Structures are given as structure tokens and as C-alpha cells.
C-alpha positions as CSV (number, residue, x, y, z in Angstrom):
1,M,58.8,-29.2,30.6
2,D,60.2,-26.7,33.1
3,K,61.4,-27.4,36.6
4,E,58.4,-26.1,38.4
5,Q,56.1,-28.3,36.3
6,I,58.2,-31.4,37.0
7,V,58.2,-30.7,40.7
8,R,54.5,-30.1,40.9
9,E,53.8,-33.3,38.9
10,M,56.0,-35.4,41.0
11,I,54.4,-34.2,44.2
12,Y,51.0,-34.9,42.6
13,E,52.2,-38.4,41.7
14,G,53.2,-38.9,45.4
15,R,49.7,-38.0,46.5
16,N,48.3,-40.4,43.9
17,T,50.4,-43.3,45.0
18,T,49.3,-42.6,48.6
19,I,45.7,-42.9,47.5
20,A,46.5,-46.0,45.4
21,N,48.1,-47.6,48.4
22,A,45.0,-47.0,50.6
23,C,42.8,-48.6,47.9
24,R,45.0,-51.5,47.0
25,V,43.5,-54.9,47.6
26,T,46.3,-57.0,49.1
27,K,46.9,-60.7,49.6
28,G,48.3,-59.9,53.0
29,Q,46.7,-58.6,56.2
30,R,46.7,-54.8,56.7
31,M,47.4,-53.8,60.3
32,I,47.8,-50.5,62.2
33,L,50.5,-50.5,64.9
34,P,50.7,-47.9,67.7
35,I,54.3,-46.6,67.7
36,G,54.6,-44.3,70.6
37,P,52.3,-41.3,69.9
38,R,52.0,-42.3,66.2
39,R,50.2,-45.1,64.3
40,N,51.9,-46.9,61.5
41,E,50.5,-49.2,58.8
42,I,52.0,-52.5,57.9
43,V,50.9,-55.4,55.7
44,Y,51.6,-58.9,57.1
45,Y,52.2,-61.7,54.6
46,G,52.3,-64.8,56.8
47,Y,53.9,-67.9,55.6
48,A,54.3,-70.3,58.5
49,K,54.8,-70.3,62.3
50,N,58.4,-70.2,63.2
51,A,59.5,-69.5,59.6
52,P,62.0,-66.6,59.1
53,M,60.9,-63.0,58.9
54,L,61.8,-60.4,56.3
55,F,60.9,-56.8,57.0
56,A,60.2,-55.2,53.6
57,I,60.6,-51.5,52.8
58,H,59.3,-50.1,49.6
59,G,61.1,-47.6,47.4
60,G,59.9,-44.4,45.8
61,G,62.5,-41.7,46.7
62,F,60.9,-41.1,50.1
63,L,58.0,-39.5,48.2
64,L,56.1,-42.2,46.4
65,G,54.7,-45.6,47.1
66,G,53.2,-47.4,50.1
67,C,53.3,-50.6,52.0
68,A,50.6,-52.3,49.9
69,I,51.6,-51.2,46.4
70,D,54.2,-54.0,45.9
71,D,51.8,-56.7,46.9
72,N,52.8,-59.1,44.1
73,L,56.5,-58.7,44.7
74,W,56.2,-59.4,48.5
75,C,54.0,-62.4,47.7
76,A,56.6,-63.8,45.2
77,L,59.3,-63.4,47.8
78,R,57.2,-65.0,50.5
79,E,56.5,-68.1,48.4
80,T,60.0,-68.4,46.8
81,L,61.9,-67.8,50.0
82,K,59.4,-69.5,52.3
83,V,59.5,-66.6,54.8
84,N,57.0,-64.4,56.6
85,I,57.1,-60.8,55.3
86,I,55.9,-57.6,56.9
87,S,55.8,-54.6,54.5
88,I,56.3,-51.5,56.5
89,G,54.8,-48.1,55.7
90,Y,56.4,-44.8,56.6
91,H,55.6,-41.1,56.3
92,K,56.6,-39.4,53.0
93,T,58.0,-36.1,51.9
94,P,57.2,-33.3,51.4
95,D,55.0,-33.4,54.5
96,H,57.5,-35.4,56.6
97,I,61.2,-35.0,56.2
98,Y,64.3,-36.8,57.6
99,P,64.4,-38.4,60.1
100,Q,60.7,-39.3,60.2
101,A,60.9,-42.2,57.8
102,V,63.9,-43.7,59.6
103,S,62.1,-43.4,62.9
104,D,58.9,-45.0,61.5
105,V,60.8,-48.0,60.1
106,Y,63.1,-48.6,63.0
107,E,60.5,-48.2,65.7
108,T,58.0,-50.4,63.9
109,I,60.5,-53.2,63.5
110,T,61.6,-52.8,67.1
111,C,58.0,-53.0,68.2
112,I,57.3,-56.2,66.2
113,I,60.5,-58.0,67.3
114,K,59.8,-57.2,70.9
115,A,56.1,-58.0,70.7
116,D,54.4,-61.1,72.1
117,E,53.1,-63.9,70.0
118,S,51.0,-61.6,67.9
119,F,53.5,-62.3,65.1
120,L,54.7,-65.9,64.8
121,F,58.2,-66.1,63.4
122,D,61.6,-67.3,64.3
123,R,63.3,-64.3,66.0
124,N,66.7,-65.9,65.3
125,R,66.1,-65.7,61.6
126,V,65.2,-62.1,60.7
127,G,66.3,-60.0,57.8
128,V,65.5,-56.7,56.2
129,I,65.0,-56.0,52.5
130,G,64.4,-52.8,50.6
131,C,64.5,-51.4,47.0
132,S,66.0,-48.0,46.2
133,A,65.1,-45.6,49.0
134,G,63.7,-48.6,50.8
135,A,67.2,-50.1,50.7
136,N,68.5,-46.9,52.2
137,L,66.1,-47.2,55.1
138,A,66.8,-50.9,55.4
139,T,70.6,-50.5,55.9
140,V,70.1,-47.4,58.1
141,T,67.8,-49.5,60.3
142,A,70.5,-52.2,60.5
143,M,73.1,-49.5,61.4
144,K,70.9,-47.9,64.0
145,A,70.1,-51.3,65.6
146,K,73.8,-52.2,65.8
147,A,74.6,-48.8,67.3
148,E,72.0,-49.3,70.0
149,G,73.3,-52.8,70.8
150,H,70.5,-54.8,69.1
151,D,71.4,-57.9,67.0
152,Y,68.1,-57.9,65.1
153,F,69.2,-59.1,61.6
154,K,70.9,-62.0,60.0
155,Y,70.7,-60.5,56.5
156,Q,70.2,-57.2,54.8
157,I,69.1,-57.4,51.1
158,L,69.7,-54.2,49.3
159,I,68.1,-53.8,45.8
160,Y,69.6,-51.0,43.7
161,P,70.2,-49.0,46.9
162,Y,69.9,-45.2,46.9
163,V,72.7,-44.5,49.4
164,D,74.2,-41.2,48.3
165,L,72.0,-38.1,48.7
166,A,75.0,-35.8,48.8
167,T,76.1,-36.1,45.2
168,P,74.1,-34.0,42.7
169,S,72.1,-36.1,40.3
170,V,73.9,-34.5,37.3
171,T,77.2,-35.8,38.7
172,K,75.7,-39.3,38.8
173,G,75.0,-39.0,35.1
174,D,71.3,-38.0,35.1
175,T,70.3,-35.4,32.5
176,G,67.3,-33.2,31.7
177,A,64.0,-33.8,33.4
178,H,65.4,-37.0,35.0
179,A,68.1,-35.0,36.7
180,I,65.5,-32.7,38.1
181,S,63.3,-35.5,39.4
182,S,66.2,-37.4,40.9
183,Q,67.5,-34.4,42.7
184,L,64.0,-33.6,44.0
185,Y,63.9,-36.8,46.0
186,A,67.0,-35.8,48.0
187,D,66.0,-32.1,48.4
188,L,62.6,-33.0,49.7
189,Y,63.9,-35.6,52.1
190,L,66.4,-33.1,53.5
191,G,63.7,-30.4,53.9
192,K,64.9,-28.2,51.1
193,D,62.6,-26.2,48.8
194,P,63.4,-27.5,45.3
195,M,62.2,-24.2,43.8
196,A,64.5,-22.0,45.9
197,S,67.3,-22.1,43.4
198,D,67.9,-22.8,39.7
199,N,70.6,-25.1,41.0
200,L,68.7,-27.8,42.9
201,A,71.8,-28.8,44.7
202,D,72.0,-25.3,46.2
203,A,68.4,-25.0,47.3
204,G,68.4,-23.7,50.8
205,Y,64.9,-23.4,52.2
206,V,64.3,-25.4,55.3
207,K,60.9,-26.5,56.6
208,D,59.8,-25.1,59.9
209,S,63.1,-23.1,60.1
210,Q,65.1,-26.2,60.9
211,E,68.7,-26.5,59.9
212,V,69.3,-28.6,56.8
213,P,70.9,-31.9,57.9
214,D,74.2,-32.8,56.4
215,P,73.5,-35.1,53.4
216,R,76.7,-37.0,54.2
217,D,75.3,-38.1,57.5
218,P,75.5,-41.9,57.4
219,Y,71.9,-42.2,58.4
220,I,71.0,-40.2,55.3
221,S,73.7,-41.3,52.9
222,P,75.1,-44.7,54.2
223,V,77.8,-44.7,51.6
224,Y,79.7,-42.1,53.7
225,A,79.6,-44.3,56.9
226,N,83.0,-45.1,58.3
227,A,84.3,-48.6,58.9
228,G,83.3,-48.4,62.6
229,A,79.7,-47.7,61.8
230,L,79.6,-50.6,59.2
231,K,81.5,-53.2,61.1
232,G,79.2,-55.9,62.5
233,L,76.4,-55.2,60.1
234,P,74.5,-58.4,58.9
235,K,75.4,-60.5,55.9
236,T,74.5,-58.4,52.8
237,L,73.1,-59.3,49.5
238,L,73.4,-56.2,47.2
239,S,72.1,-55.9,43.7
240,V,72.7,-53.1,41.2
241,C,71.4,-52.4,37.7
242,E,73.6,-52.0,34.6
243,L,71.6,-49.0,33.3
244,D,71.1,-47.1,36.6
245,S,72.6,-43.9,37.7
246,F,72.6,-45.4,41.3
247,R,74.8,-48.2,40.2
248,G,78.0,-46.4,41.2
249,E,76.9,-45.6,44.7
250,G,75.6,-49.2,45.2
251,E,79.0,-50.6,44.2
252,R,80.9,-48.2,46.4
253,Y,78.7,-49.1,49.3
254,A,79.4,-52.8,48.7
255,R,83.1,-52.2,48.8
256,H,82.9,-50.1,52.0
257,L,80.9,-52.9,53.7
258,M,83.5,-55.5,52.6
259,D,86.4,-53.2,53.8
260,A,84.6,-53.2,57.2
261,G,84.5,-57.0,57.3
262,V,80.9,-57.4,56.4
263,P,80.2,-60.5,54.3
264,V,78.8,-59.2,51.0
265,I,77.5,-61.0,47.9
266,T,76.8,-58.8,44.9
267,H,74.7,-59.1,41.8
268,L,74.4,-57.2,38.6
269,S,71.1,-57.0,36.7
270,E,72.2,-56.6,33.1
271,G,70.3,-54.6,30.5
272,V,67.8,-53.0,32.8
273,G,67.5,-49.7,34.8
274,H,66.2,-48.6,38.1
275,A,63.0,-50.0,39.6
276,F,62.7,-52.9,37.1
277,F,62.0,-55.5,39.9
278,E,58.9,-53.7,41.2
279,R,57.7,-52.9,37.6
280,F,57.9,-56.6,36.6
281,Y,55.7,-57.7,39.5
282,A,53.3,-54.7,39.4
283,D,49.8,-55.2,38.0
284,E,48.3,-51.9,39.1
285,E,48.6,-48.5,37.5
286,Y,51.4,-47.4,39.8
287,S,54.4,-49.2,41.1
288,S,56.0,-48.1,44.4
289,E,58.4,-45.9,42.3
290,G,55.4,-44.0,41.0
291,H,55.9,-44.9,37.4
292,R,52.8,-45.3,35.3
293,L,52.6,-48.9,34.1
294,Q,51.1,-50.7,31.2
295,K,48.7,-53.6,31.8
296,K,50.4,-56.9,32.8
297,D,50.1,-58.5,29.4
298,K,51.7,-55.5,27.7
299,K,54.7,-55.0,30.0
300,E,58.2,-55.2,28.6
301,A,59.2,-58.9,28.2
302,A,62.8,-57.7,28.8
303,L,62.0,-57.3,32.5
304,E,61.2,-61.0,33.1
305,T,64.6,-62.6,32.7
306,P,66.5,-60.1,35.0
307,S,63.7,-60.3,37.5
308,R,63.8,-64.1,37.7
309,K,67.6,-64.0,37.9
310,L,67.4,-61.5,40.8
311,L,64.9,-63.6,42.6
312,S,67.1,-66.6,42.1
313,F,70.1,-64.7,43.4
314,I,68.3,-63.9,46.6
315,Q,67.0,-67.4,47.0
316,S,70.4,-69.1,46.4
317,N,72.2,-66.9,48.9
318,L,69.7,-66.4,51.7
319,I,71.0,-69.3,53.9
320,W,69.8,-68.9,57.4
């Protein structure tokens, strides 16, 4: 399969997951919030009045997924952790590039925290959780809130975080078609045309004649944030996968956070690769990562043990 075909198929998959998200029957309550001139979708999984709140941000490389796709995962977290959860939607590439997703998530969370009693939760016990690109947006939201003087969060929970968009995928260890697809996420998020060059890392087209942002900007690649930007971030639970090309950047980010004085507890999911957590809880054709899935009863049994262990890790260490 050549590069052009991979790119076209991935963008097609992105459109499909958007449709799947719109059609997904959820156990939560879909809501549309006015965010300035925009409207943003959320799914509210209420647990109890005055219980803590976790803002959940789905993964998918900024291209795939939606706020309703990971319905089973958010429900499992709600019941296990005894928290309210709001899954936040955001605009995707290639139609919307950085910083649109950051703005969507940050402004939605700000709107909800500052809202009246429409959302009943303990505003002194608030956290943010994300998987992959969602973990990127989660920690960037925490950084942005701190920079603007807001003490919104007690915890950030980062599941196999995608926090380095500057390093080419081949350098991370990806090969073949996977290297192309991994690089595509970064290129589209930055507004590059992935077909502009045979070397995707050198692709130079910019949407709407805008300048390509620096991929080492901490709000794009948090692993490059300095200690000043990280100091004062909330307690962090960070999990990486043994068989994941994002493992290295996740471990580096954990060290940087610790060096900045942030309390960090880490977890390694052994024997599994990227997006296993969403895959285990998915029962639809698409997970938030856009991977085609088998029926629930045919899914890999190997995902169950690491998924249960990861859930237990979060439960054991989320001490409000």
C-alpha cells in the first residue's frame, strides 16, 4: 500500500468515526454547549451530586474518534472510581488544525467549571483524563489553566500519552505503513500536507497560508516544556505500554514532571501496545483510535488482564 492510499484511507476512517460517534447510543446524556461563537458536544455521565468530576478526552491522533465512542470505558471509570465524568468533543483534523482542539477542550472545561448548578459536582475534586492524543490535550489543558492562574485540577491521568509531535515516527521505531500513519497524525495537526513530500517529516504545505507552528511548542509537544511550565501541575498518574512506540516519550514526560516537582506515579502495561484500553472496552465497530474491532466475544483475551490492572492502578492512586 503506497503513501497516498494510506493517507486517503485514514482520512476516510476519520470521517467514518465522526459518523459513528453521531450514531452511538450512549449511557450518558448528550449535550451541546455554546462556547463563545462555537458549539461543542459533550456526554455527561452523572454519578452523584457532589461527587468528584473527571473530564475525559478521547484519543485518535486528533483525527479519529468522538466524545461518545468510548461509552463503555467512561462508564467503567464512573462506576469504579465513583466519579462524575464529562467526555468532551473537539474539532478534528484535517478540517481543523492546532490550536482548535486545545481551545475546544480548554474553553469547554472552563465553561463547565464556572457554570451554575447545571452540573452537580464537587469543584474542589476535579481531574482530567485522556488517552493518547487525548492525554496530550489533557496535560496541555492543565498547563494552560496553570498559566492563566486557574487551579482547576487535583489530578491529571495520562494514558499512553502522545506528547512528542516533533520527533519523526521512524525515529520512534515505527516502520512501514505504521510509520506513515503515525506521522500523518502530527502532520495534519500542524496543518501540513502529508503528500507534499516523500519525507513526511519535511512536508511543508500550510493550510490557509498560515505558518507551520513549531512542533516543539509545549502546547503541541508537552515533552519539550521547561520546568517553569510544568511546576505546579496537578498530581499525575501516567501509564505507558510495553509494546508502544510512544512509550519513550511518555517516560520522558514523567521524568520531566518529576524534575519540576510534580508528584507522579507511573504504570507499565506489559505485553500490550497502543490503544489497548479503549479496544478492551469497545463493543462497536470502531474504537476512538479508529481501529476496526471484532465483536466483543471474539476480542483478544490478552487485553483483559492489562486493562483490569490499569483500571486498578487508577483506582488505587486517585486519592482526593
